[in-house]
Backbone as ProteinMPNN parsed JSONL, in Angstrom:
{"seq_chain_A": "XXXXXXXXXXXXXXXXXXXXXXXXXXXXXXXXXXXXXXXXXXXXXXXXXXXXXXXXXXXXXXXXXXXXXXXXXXXXXXXXXXXXXXXXXXXXXXXXXXXXXXXXXXXXXXXXXXXXXXXXXXXXXXXXXXXXXXXXXXXXXXXXXXXXXXXXXXXXXXXXXXXXXXXXXXXXXXXX", "coords_chain_A": {"N_chain_A": [[12.046, 47.526, -69.06], [11.071, 45.071, -66.533], [11.904, 42.69, -64.814], [11.984, 39.74, -62.541], [13.718, 37.641, -60.238], [14.51, 35.305, -58.099], [14.711, 37.026, -56.068], [15.833, 39.572, -56.788], [15.651, 42.46, -58.624], [15.553, 43.393, -62.179], [16.142, 45.918, -63.911], [16.177, 47.307, -67.25], [16.373, 49.645, -68.559], [18.079, 52.346, -70.021], [20.517, 54.318, -68.551], [19.239, 53.712, -65.848], [19.636, 54.754, -62.709], [19.288, 54.293, -59.848], [19.345, 54.535, -56.224], [21.888, 52.478, -54.941], [21.963, 51.292, -57.138], [23.718, 48.791, -59.411], [25.946, 47.984, -62.088], [25.291, 45.371, -64.143], [27.068, 42.316, -65.607], [26.638, 42.687, -69.179], [24.818, 45.051, -69.272], [22.476, 45.665, -68.143], [20.823, 47.443, -65.351], [20.903, 46.307, -61.877], [19.088, 46.364, -59.022], [19.27, 45.606, -55.677], [16.688, 43.676, -54.283], [14.631, 42.967, -51.31], [14.626, 39.664, -50.375], [11.525, 37.733, -50.174], [10.471, 36.74, -46.999], [10.617, 33.452, -45.573], [7.632, 31.26, -45.175], [7.546, 30.025, -42.794], [8.638, 30.865, -40.24], [6.775, 33.289, -39.975], [4.282, 31.586, -39.545], [4.854, 30.074, -37.167], [4.86, 32.489, -35.446], [2.386, 33.302, -35.907], [1.209, 30.635, -34.884], [2.041, 30.813, -31.934], [0.729, 33.237, -31.258], [-1.779, 32.529, -31.51], [-2.114, 30.268, -29.982], [-1.917, 31.539, -27.234], [-3.719, 33.429, -27.173], [-6.233, 31.857, -27.396], [-5.916, 30.762, -24.79], [-6.066, 33.153, -23.258], [-8.485, 34.114, -23.49], [-10.012, 31.857, -22.67], [-9.298, 32.369, -20.008], [-10.636, 35.055, -19.641], [-13.179, 34.402, -19.827], [-13.278, 32.464, -17.687], [-13.345, 34.319, -15.383], [-15.191, 36.095, -15.798], [-17.089, 34.303, -15.17], [-17.098, 34.317, -12.373], [-17.123, 36.923, -11.525], [-19.588, 39.311, -10.566], [-22.45, 41.138, -12.381], [-22.771, 44.748, -11.622], [-25.064, 46.762, -10.45], [-25.975, 47.015, -13.285], [-23.364, 47.177, -14.655], [-20.86, 45.773, -16.353], [-18.723, 44.602, -14.715], [-16.365, 42.921, -14.751], [-15.148, 43.29, -17.36], [-13.892, 45.708, -16.677], [-12.0, 44.885, -15.043], [-10.663, 42.66, -16.383], [-9.492, 44.441, -18.372], [-7.859, 46.194, -16.966], [-5.914, 44.525, -15.1], [-4.955, 43.136, -17.352], [-3.662, 45.224, -18.873], [-1.701, 45.673, -16.552], [-0.31, 43.243, -16.677], [0.774, 43.33, -19.332], [2.467, 45.351, -19.02], [4.434, 44.832, -17.055], [5.253, 42.281, -18.346], [6.622, 43.431, -20.786], [8.558, 44.763, -19.725], [10.051, 43.263, -18.133], [10.99, 41.588, -19.86], [12.687, 42.815, -21.667], [15.09, 42.456, -22.579], [18.264, 41.702, -24.078], [19.121, 41.429, -27.736], [17.633, 40.748, -30.937], [19.065, 38.878, -32.173], [20.332, 37.309, -30.276], [20.194, 33.985, -28.295], [18.692, 34.579, -25.899], [17.164, 37.052, -26.48], [15.912, 36.21, -29.168], [13.999, 34.265, -27.434], [12.737, 36.007, -25.656], [11.467, 37.336, -27.814], [9.571, 35.47, -28.408], [7.785, 34.839, -26.132], [6.663, 37.392, -25.966], [5.167, 37.268, -27.978], [3.464, 35.006, -27.48], [2.546, 35.372, -24.895], [2.082, 38.502, -24.621], [0.972, 39.573, -26.913], [-0.98, 37.245, -27.757], [-2.007, 35.973, -25.173], [-2.56, 38.268, -23.322], [-3.981, 39.909, -25.192], [-6.262, 38.225, -25.736], [-7.006, 38.006, -23.543], [-7.797, 40.781, -22.392], [-10.49, 42.967, -23.204], [-11.319, 45.648, -25.107], [-13.07, 46.137, -26.959], [-15.665, 45.064, -25.724], [-15.718, 47.218, -23.654], [-16.14, 49.255, -25.133], [-18.697, 49.043, -26.142], [-20.095, 48.22, -23.43], [-20.023, 50.697, -22.531], [-21.556, 52.222, -24.562], [-24.014, 51.228, -24.418], [-24.63, 51.79, -21.478], [-24.548, 54.531, -22.125], [-26.811, 54.661, -23.731], [-28.667, 53.658, -22.165], [-29.334, 56.202, -21.077], [-27.786, 56.612, -18.883], [-25.436, 58.467, -18.528], [-23.43, 59.844, -17.061], [-22.321, 57.572, -15.496], [-21.756, 55.963, -17.539], [-19.671, 57.441, -18.748], [-17.634, 57.646, -16.51], [-17.149, 54.906, -16.321], [-15.98, 54.135, -18.796], [-13.833, 56.111, -18.968], [-12.363, 55.868, -16.389], [-11.638, 53.051, -16.689], [-9.798, 52.969, -18.456], [-7.75, 55.048, -17.711], [-7.132, 54.102, -14.9], [-6.049, 51.771, -16.074], [-4.036, 52.651, -17.425], [-2.733, 53.376, -15.18], [-1.898, 51.138, -14.074], [-0.597, 49.642, -16.024], [1.749, 51.151, -15.606], [2.687, 50.61, -13.189], [2.869, 47.652, -13.519], [4.95, 47.945, -15.542], [7.109, 49.406, -13.712], [7.493, 47.286, -11.663], [8.309, 45.178, -13.341], [10.925, 46.347, -14.121], [11.916, 46.427, -11.688], [12.431, 43.544, -11.116], [14.312, 43.064, -12.966], [16.384, 44.237, -12.324], [17.274, 42.882, -10.182], [18.056, 40.825, -11.311], [20.391, 41.465, -12.661], [20.259, 41.915, -15.235]], "CA_chain_A": [[11.444, 46.026, -69.09], [11.398, 44.572, -65.254], [11.814, 41.093, -64.313], [12.453, 39.368, -61.17], [14.361, 36.29, -60.239], [15.286, 34.901, -56.738], [14.987, 38.084, -55.018], [16.438, 40.846, -57.331], [14.615, 43.003, -59.842], [16.543, 43.997, -63.116], [15.798, 47.176, -64.898], [16.97, 47.35, -68.308], [16.24, 51.093, -69.132], [19.258, 52.972, -70.055], [20.593, 55.443, -67.29], [18.756, 53.929, -64.356], [21.036, 54.612, -61.559], [18.647, 54.329, -58.519], [20.161, 54.516, -55.304], [22.297, 51.34, -54.279], [22.262, 50.56, -58.449], [24.938, 48.323, -59.915], [25.817, 47.458, -63.454], [25.466, 43.679, -64.352], [27.385, 42.217, -67.283], [25.71, 42.804, -70.513], [24.472, 46.289, -69.469], [21.378, 46.031, -67.203], [21.146, 47.743, -63.733], [20.341, 45.358, -61.027], [18.866, 46.907, -57.798], [19.004, 44.394, -54.794], [15.213, 43.501, -53.494], [14.822, 42.028, -50.054], [13.631, 38.501, -50.676], [10.118, 37.498, -49.247], [10.821, 35.667, -46.113], [9.839, 32.038, -45.73], [6.609, 31.384, -44.235], [7.626, 29.155, -41.657], [8.508, 32.016, -39.067], [5.245, 33.427, -39.517], [3.522, 30.373, -39.186], [5.153, 29.775, -36.175], [4.447, 33.454, -34.777], [1.105, 33.123, -35.468], [0.701, 29.763, -33.705], [2.166, 31.387, -30.725], [-0.278, 34.061, -30.767], [-3.384, 31.716, -31.444], [-2.111, 29.438, -28.676], [-1.992, 32.398, -26.246], [-4.947, 33.804, -27.326], [-7.194, 30.759, -26.862], [-5.927, 30.768, -23.233], [-6.409, 34.297, -22.477], [-9.883, 34.255, -23.967], [-10.72, 31.052, -21.77], [-9.191, 33.103, -18.707], [-11.488, 36.062, -19.308], [-14.591, 33.815, -19.713], [-13.292, 32.011, -16.484], [-13.081, 35.412, -14.566], [-16.645, 36.474, -15.946], [-18.462, 33.302, -14.532], [-17.116, 34.381, -11.075], [-17.337, 38.302, -11.563], [-21.004, 39.532, -10.809], [-22.521, 42.484, -12.939], [-23.355, 45.402, -10.358], [-25.954, 47.982, -11.256], [-25.863, 47.124, -15.049], [-22.035, 47.639, -15.348], [-19.73, 44.514, -16.268], [-17.381, 44.845, -13.832], [-15.523, 41.914, -15.345], [-14.726, 44.045, -18.186], [-12.987, 46.694, -16.308], [-11.229, 43.984, -14.326], [-9.618, 41.97, -17.119], [-8.52, 45.37, -18.933], [-6.931, 46.447, -15.855], [-5.438, 43.288, -15.0], [-4.3, 43.039, -18.655], [-2.915, 46.163, -18.764], [-0.482, 45.564, -15.61], [0.491, 42.001, -17.031], [1.446, 43.522, -20.494], [3.832, 46.583, -18.822], [5.386, 44.149, -16.55], [5.785, 41.453, -19.283], [7.43, 44.076, -21.586], [9.854, 45.547, -18.964], [10.64, 41.794, -17.818], [11.281, 40.499, -21.505], [13.201, 43.838, -22.404], [16.768, 42.398, -22.801], [18.715, 40.903, -25.534], [19.213, 41.71, -28.877], [16.802, 39.815, -31.31], [19.547, 37.766, -32.975], [20.691, 36.306, -29.406], [19.2, 33.155, -28.108], [17.608, 35.604, -24.886], [16.218, 37.886, -27.513], [14.908, 35.404, -29.635], [13.223, 33.639, -26.492], [11.9, 37.194, -25.195], [10.249, 37.738, -28.434], [8.508, 34.397, -28.803], [7.247, 35.202, -25.309], [6.014, 38.335, -26.043], [3.802, 36.838, -29.061], [2.709, 34.213, -26.957], [2.002, 36.063, -23.567], [1.562, 39.725, -24.847], [-0.069, 39.595, -28.036], [-1.696, 36.484, -27.557], [-2.663, 35.935, -23.989], [-2.974, 39.404, -22.943], [-4.699, 40.423, -26.428], [-7.476, 37.287, -25.623], [-7.702, 38.362, -22.065], [-8.445, 42.116, -22.245], [-11.411, 43.327, -24.27], [-11.48, 46.837, -25.351], [-14.218, 46.139, -27.689], [-16.658, 45.069, -24.828], [-15.486, 48.288, -22.858], [-16.765, 50.343, -25.915], [-19.951, 48.231, -26.356], [-20.877, 48.502, -22.567], [-20.329, 52.041, -22.601], [-22.454, 52.72, -25.475], [-25.174, 50.488, -23.438], [-25.079, 52.749, -20.644], [-25.045, 55.859, -22.744], [-28.278, 54.57, -24.555], [-29.931, 53.846, -20.901], [-29.54, 57.507, -20.427], [-26.734, 56.658, -17.481], [-24.483, 59.11, -18.989], [-22.292, 59.748, -16.3], [-21.87, 56.307, -15.336], [-20.861, 55.425, -18.959], [-18.59, 58.347, -19.059], [-16.861, 57.004, -15.479], [-16.817, 53.45, -16.649], [-14.804, 54.248, -20.081], [-12.403, 56.926, -18.598], [-12.192, 55.336, -15.318], [-11.02, 51.851, -16.712], [-8.474, 53.55, -19.31], [-7.056, 55.812, -16.726], [-6.785, 52.998, -14.23], [-5.379, 50.487, -16.969], [-2.428, 53.145, -17.756], [-1.702, 53.28, -14.096], [-1.606, 49.583, -13.879], [0.609, 49.596, -16.928], [2.997, 52.017, -15.11], [2.95, 49.59, -12.271], [3.671, 46.791, -14.08], [6.666, 48.195, -15.922], [8.069, 49.618, -12.541], [7.815, 45.594, -10.962], [9.276, 44.368, -14.448], [12.209, 47.052, -13.952], [12.549, 45.55, -10.063], [12.898, 42.27, -10.98], [15.143, 43.002, -14.021], [17.223, 44.585, -11.718], [17.619, 42.032, -9.349], [18.594, 39.387, -12.057], [21.617, 41.78, -13.286], [19.852, 42.259, -16.551]], "C_chain_A": [[11.8, 45.78, -67.471], [11.086, 43.184, -65.18], [12.495, 40.801, -62.824], [12.732, 37.952, -60.734], [15.248, 36.012, -58.911], [15.681, 36.015, -55.931], [15.486, 39.268, -55.59], [15.527, 41.112, -58.511], [15.741, 43.491, -60.853], [15.603, 45.141, -63.798], [16.696, 47.479, -65.819], [16.81, 48.603, -68.868], [17.504, 51.802, -68.992], [19.428, 54.336, -68.909], [19.729, 54.75, -65.975], [19.532, 53.331, -63.269], [20.395, 55.054, -60.098], [19.709, 54.146, -57.743], [20.593, 52.735, -55.096], [22.334, 50.385, -56.061], [23.371, 50.091, -58.777], [24.695, 47.746, -61.378], [25.976, 45.886, -63.217], [26.475, 43.705, -65.854], [26.49, 41.939, -68.275], [24.917, 44.147, -70.21], [23.203, 46.425, -68.53], [21.684, 46.651, -65.866], [20.276, 46.855, -63.157], [20.337, 46.316, -59.574], [18.147, 45.701, -56.711], [17.525, 44.663, -54.139], [15.604, 42.781, -52.139], [14.097, 41.004, -50.616], [12.469, 38.365, -49.855], [10.833, 36.511, -48.395], [10.009, 34.597, -46.153], [8.702, 31.843, -45.177], [6.594, 30.719, -43.025], [7.921, 29.83, -40.249], [7.244, 32.567, -38.759], [4.342, 32.649, -39.123], [3.487, 30.355, -37.724], [4.811, 31.067, -34.939], [2.892, 33.418, -34.562], [0.151, 31.797, -34.756], [1.106, 30.183, -32.358], [1.119, 32.341, -30.426], [-1.639, 33.777, -30.572], [-3.365, 31.045, -29.991], [-2.265, 30.532, -27.136], [-3.21, 32.935, -26.178], [-6.159, 33.023, -26.782], [-7.071, 30.847, -25.089], [-6.233, 31.937, -22.615], [-7.919, 34.399, -22.648], [-10.79, 33.206, -22.912], [-10.405, 31.688, -20.328], [-10.223, 34.206, -18.503], [-12.939, 35.295, -18.931], [-14.517, 32.965, -18.128], [-13.447, 32.964, -15.249], [-14.536, 35.875, -14.582], [-17.663, 35.72, -15.404], [-18.412, 33.629, -12.905], [-17.268, 35.689, -10.497], [-18.496, 38.591, -11.631], [-20.963, 41.066, -11.627], [-23.178, 43.361, -11.655], [-23.704, 46.688, -11.167], [-25.822, 48.085, -12.854], [-24.415, 47.096, -15.655], [-21.261, 46.096, -15.2], [-18.843, 44.915, -16.045], [-16.114, 43.779, -14.061], [-14.644, 42.45, -16.374], [-13.441, 45.007, -17.847], [-11.663, 45.907, -15.771], [-10.138, 43.355, -15.408], [-8.898, 43.218, -17.933], [-7.682, 45.651, -17.946], [-5.756, 45.659, -15.639], [-4.091, 43.022, -16.381], [-3.218, 43.841, -19.026], [-1.35, 46.141, -17.877], [0.389, 44.251, -16.129], [1.338, 42.538, -18.422], [2.516, 44.617, -20.225], [4.71, 45.519, -18.03], [5.926, 43.041, -17.649], [6.867, 42.295, -20.176], [8.549, 44.454, -21.241], [10.431, 44.167, -18.516], [11.421, 41.47, -18.993], [12.322, 41.524, -21.944], [14.816, 43.703, -22.411], [17.067, 41.53, -23.893], [18.594, 41.66, -26.636], [18.262, 40.432, -29.921], [17.676, 38.846, -32.048], [20.075, 36.999, -31.957], [19.675, 35.211, -29.053], [18.179, 34.254, -26.718], [16.676, 36.357, -25.711], [15.329, 37.18, -28.536], [13.572, 34.645, -28.595], [11.975, 34.906, -25.965], [10.999, 37.44, -26.168], [9.158, 36.731, -28.817], [7.617, 34.559, -27.501], [6.136, 36.278, -25.498], [4.659, 38.136, -26.92], [3.093, 36.12, -28.252], [1.575, 34.598, -25.668], [1.325, 37.493, -23.867], [0.409, 39.858, -25.871], [-0.961, 38.552, -28.155], [-2.787, 36.242, -26.386], [-3.228, 37.181, -23.499], [-4.205, 39.993, -24.001], [-6.253, 39.406, -26.301], [-7.94, 37.673, -24.503], [-8.579, 39.858, -21.965], [-9.241, 42.094, -23.553], [-11.84, 44.887, -24.213], [-12.961, 47.268, -26.192], [-15.424, 46.274, -26.665], [-16.521, 46.233, -23.965], [-16.502, 49.477, -23.636], [-18.205, 49.807, -26.005], [-20.635, 48.578, -25.064], [-20.728, 49.964, -22.138], [-21.409, 52.818, -23.354], [-24.092, 52.381, -24.932], [-25.548, 51.586, -22.441], [-25.388, 54.233, -20.904], [-26.534, 55.728, -23.083], [-29.329, 54.374, -23.457], [-29.638, 55.008, -20.201], [-28.581, 57.599, -18.812], [-25.301, 57.146, -17.991], [-23.259, 59.44, -18.104], [-21.557, 58.297, -15.867], [-21.014, 55.716, -16.469], [-19.545, 55.887, -18.96], [-17.441, 57.903, -17.934], [-16.351, 55.985, -15.773], [-15.616, 53.751, -17.699], [-13.654, 54.954, -19.209], [-11.738, 56.106, -17.446], [-11.218, 53.948, -15.633], [-9.84, 52.258, -17.656], [-7.549, 54.064, -18.537], [-6.514, 54.773, -15.694], [-5.836, 51.947, -14.866], [-4.161, 51.298, -17.041], [-1.718, 53.073, -16.503], [-1.379, 52.007, -13.707], [-0.481, 49.301, -14.858], [2.031, 50.162, -16.331], [3.672, 51.035, -14.057], [3.676, 48.513, -12.54], [4.924, 46.958, -14.662], [7.637, 48.643, -14.831], [8.086, 48.002, -11.863], [8.423, 44.84, -11.994], [10.752, 45.008, -14.163], [12.933, 46.589, -12.965], [13.121, 44.843, -10.539], [13.879, 42.228, -12.149], [16.468, 43.345, -13.233], [18.081, 44.022, -10.702], [18.099, 40.868, -10.025], [19.862, 40.324, -12.524], [21.66, 42.121, -14.87], [19.936, 43.659, -17.07]], "O_chain_A": [[12.847, 46.307, -67.094], [10.008, 42.687, -65.506], [13.3, 41.491, -62.199], [11.85, 37.115, -60.929], [16.401, 36.404, -58.726], [16.701, 36.059, -55.242], [15.603, 40.171, -54.761], [14.865, 40.31, -59.171], [16.782, 43.958, -60.393], [14.418, 45.003, -64.102], [17.83, 47.859, -65.531], [17.26, 48.594, -70.014], [18.012, 51.874, -67.874], [18.538, 55.123, -68.586], [19.628, 55.515, -65.016], [19.915, 52.201, -62.964], [20.86, 55.931, -59.371], [20.798, 53.739, -58.148], [19.724, 51.863, -55.103], [22.632, 49.198, -56.192], [24.312, 50.844, -58.523], [23.665, 47.217, -61.796], [26.624, 45.33, -62.33], [26.619, 44.547, -66.741], [25.658, 41.034, -68.214], [24.178, 44.383, -71.165], [23.001, 47.587, -68.177], [22.746, 46.386, -65.301], [19.172, 46.562, -63.617], [21.341, 46.868, -59.123], [17.062, 45.124, -56.787], [17.253, 45.718, -53.564], [16.649, 42.163, -51.937], [13.079, 41.226, -51.272], [12.479, 38.944, -48.769], [11.602, 35.649, -48.821], [8.879, 34.63, -46.64], [8.729, 32.603, -44.209], [5.649, 30.846, -42.247], [7.455, 29.34, -39.22], [6.66, 32.458, -37.68], [3.536, 33.051, -38.284], [2.466, 30.546, -37.064], [4.559, 30.775, -33.771], [2.278, 33.477, -33.496], [-0.994, 31.808, -34.303], [0.307, 29.799, -31.503], [0.594, 32.269, -29.315], [-2.464, 34.355, -29.864], [-4.21, 31.164, -29.103], [-2.741, 30.085, -26.093], [-3.803, 32.921, -25.099], [-6.923, 33.441, -25.912], [-8.026, 30.973, -24.322], [-6.664, 31.889, -21.463], [-8.521, 34.871, -21.683], [-11.886, 33.5, -22.434], [-11.268, 31.521, -19.466], [-10.698, 34.369, -17.38], [-13.638, 35.563, -17.954], [-15.544, 32.836, -17.461], [-13.665, 32.456, -14.149], [-15.111, 36.049, -13.507], [-18.802, 36.119, -15.162], [-19.361, 33.341, -12.176], [-17.495, 35.831, -9.295], [-18.97, 38.285, -12.726], [-20.045, 41.886, -11.633], [-23.933, 42.843, -10.832], [-23.118, 47.354, -12.022], [-25.599, 49.119, -13.484], [-24.215, 47.013, -16.867], [-21.137, 45.455, -14.156], [-18.075, 45.526, -16.787], [-15.021, 43.936, -13.517], [-13.452, 42.143, -16.349], [-12.373, 45.09, -18.454], [-10.511, 46.253, -16.033], [-8.928, 43.542, -15.279], [-7.704, 43.046, -18.178], [-6.536, 45.25, -18.151], [-4.651, 46.088, -15.972], [-2.877, 42.823, -16.333], [-2.118, 43.439, -19.403], [-0.245, 46.457, -18.317], [1.613, 44.226, -16.006], [2.503, 42.165, -18.561], [3.387, 44.822, -21.069], [5.843, 45.384, -18.492], [7.151, 42.989, -17.766], [7.991, 41.803, -20.266], [9.506, 44.562, -22.008], [11.654, 44.163, -18.658], [12.577, 41.065, -18.876], [13.036, 41.01, -22.805], [15.611, 44.633, -22.279], [16.286, 40.79, -24.491], [17.893, 42.665, -26.52], [18.29, 39.259, -29.55], [17.073, 37.925, -32.599], [20.423, 35.885, -32.349], [18.494, 35.337, -29.378], [16.985, 34.501, -26.887], [15.458, 36.238, -25.573], [14.161, 37.521, -28.725], [12.412, 34.525, -28.989], [10.753, 34.769, -25.912], [9.848, 37.737, -25.848], [8.105, 37.016, -29.389], [6.437, 34.384, -27.806], [4.947, 36.091, -25.24], [3.534, 38.597, -26.728], [1.921, 36.489, -28.164], [0.391, 34.309, -25.498], [0.185, 37.714, -23.458], [-0.763, 40.171, -25.663], [-1.968, 38.908, -28.767], [-4.011, 36.282, -26.511], [-4.432, 37.171, -23.243], [-5.246, 40.469, -23.547], [-7.288, 39.88, -26.769], [-9.154, 37.738, -24.312], [-9.734, 39.984, -21.558], [-8.951, 41.523, -24.605], [-12.62, 45.295, -23.353], [-13.664, 48.275, -26.104], [-16.114, 47.293, -26.638], [-17.551, 46.286, -23.292], [-17.289, 50.27, -23.118], [-18.946, 50.773, -25.822], [-21.699, 49.185, -25.192], [-21.5, 50.326, -21.25], [-22.016, 53.799, -22.923], [-25.074, 53.114, -25.038], [-26.603, 52.213, -22.532], [-26.135, 54.972, -20.264], [-27.361, 56.579, -22.755], [-30.505, 54.72, -23.566], [-29.632, 55.038, -18.97], [-28.71, 58.43, -17.914], [-24.267, 56.481, -17.924], [-22.126, 59.256, -18.55], [-20.347, 58.089, -15.955], [-19.919, 55.16, -16.381], [-18.526, 55.21, -19.099], [-16.302, 57.786, -18.384], [-15.138, 55.86, -15.604], [-14.436, 53.596, -17.387], [-12.666, 54.326, -18.826], [-10.586, 55.701, -17.606], [-10.203, 53.748, -14.967], [-8.8, 51.644, -17.419], [-6.426, 53.566, -18.618], [-5.29, 54.638, -15.712], [-4.969, 51.362, -14.217], [-3.132, 50.702, -16.721], [-0.515, 52.82, -16.428], [-0.454, 51.878, -12.905], [0.532, 48.729, -14.454], [3.145, 49.693, -16.562], [4.864, 50.725, -14.039], [4.791, 48.271, -12.077], [5.889, 46.25, -14.372], [8.83, 48.353, -14.921], [9.248, 47.733, -11.558], [9.074, 43.85, -11.661], [11.699, 44.242, -13.988], [14.136, 46.334, -13.01], [14.333, 45.029, -10.647], [14.332, 41.093, -12.298], [17.52, 42.764, -13.502], [19.202, 44.406, -10.366], [18.544, 39.931, -9.362], [20.669, 39.488, -12.931], [22.623, 42.46, -15.558], [19.572, 43.914, -18.218]]}, "name": "protein", "num_of_chains": 1, "seq": "XXXXXXXXXXXXXXXXXXXXXXXXXXXXXXXXXXXXXXXXXXXXXXXXXXXXXXXXXXXXXXXXXXXXXXXXXXXXXXXXXXXXXXXXXXXXXXXXXXXXXXXXXXXXXXXXXXXXXXXXXXXXXXXXXXXXXXXXXXXXXXXXXXXXXXXXXXXXXXXXXXXXXXXXXXXXXXXX"}
């Protein structure tokens, strides 16, 4: 018989000796179970991601208003994805200090949620890249579609490496 109360599970079968099992007074064997986390930190993390995402999407929309389409290609999609890749590389390298338990580590974790997952997640749009590629292929512009997709991904990868290098350079300058 199994029961659960306050984060631990009790198994009353005879001979239950799982890893980490211990005997409780009265005979049953208890196996410690991780108690569920309270919802507060998860809600705060979700709020950070949502806030960053709203600003990121608004930023992408703002860029799309000033960057024209060229020859049927949504240049803005390539641009925001490459810029977003650079920002993610820089951000994660620049914030790669401190353990999660110290104040700098907790602050870095919150900034990663707000700016990395939230802002950059809202700013970039790889689903639009896929859609635009399919549209180019459907219009029999195969070479352009393939170049657009592969070019965006490859230039994005190079932008990420450049962002990481810049972030590492900035960290060396701060003694971190």
